[in-house]
N, C-alpha and C positions, 0 to 999 in steps of 0.2 A: 580120181574121177575126172578132173579137168583134162588130163592127158588123153583119156578115152574119148571124151566128146570133142576134143579139138580136131580129131581125125574126120569128123563129119563135115563134108565139103561146104554146105551152105550156112554153117553156123559161124557166128562171130561173137567174140567177147568184147564188151565195151571196156576199154582200159584194163586189159589183163594184168598189167603191172601193179594195179591197185586192188586186184581181187584178193580176197582172203576168205573169211568165213562166209561172205556173200559175194555173188557175182551177178552182173546183168548180162543176159545173152539175148541175141536176136537170131532169127532164121530168115534168110532171104525169101521173100514172097509170102511170109506168114505174119499176120498181125499179132501184136502182143495178146489181144483178146482170144484169138483162135488158139494160140499156143497154150495159154493159160487154161482155157476150157478143155483142150485135149488132155493135158497132163492131169487135170482134176477128174474128168469123167472117165478116162480110160486107164489111167495109171494110179489114181487115188493119191496124187501128189499136189500139194498146195504151193502156189507161187504168188508173187505180187506183180501186177502190171506196172510198167513204167512208160509214161508217155509225156516226156518233157520236150523242150525246144529241140534239142539235138540228140536225144536218146530215146529210142523206142525199143522195148523188149520186155523181158520178164526178169524179175529178181529171184534168183535161187539162193537158198541158204542151206547148203549141204551139211553144215555143222549141226543142224538141228535134227537130221535124220538119225535114227538110233541103230538101225540094222543094215547089214549089207543088202538085204532084200529091198529095203526102201530106196537105197542108193541105186540099185540095179533097175528098179522101176523108173526112177527119174532119168537115168541114162537111156533106157529103152524108149521112153516117151520122146526124148529129144531126138534120138536116132530116127524114129518113125516119122517125125515131122520134118526132119532135115533131108529126107530122100524123096 
């Protein structure tokens, strides 16, 4: 999944070397709140907002999704917001 979404131009991972079962991502020009709302309302994917001193984005936990369809919805939602 990470390899698929890393091709989206405006997407950035916060500390990808430390990503594992969870990752924090941001999309240039999108607030964490807007990204979280889009993924929930349109893709039915839940995420957590992160807004700390130097990290703003959403926390995704792909290890909790059970089906390929759920992962595909997550990736599609990220793709839509990053273009």
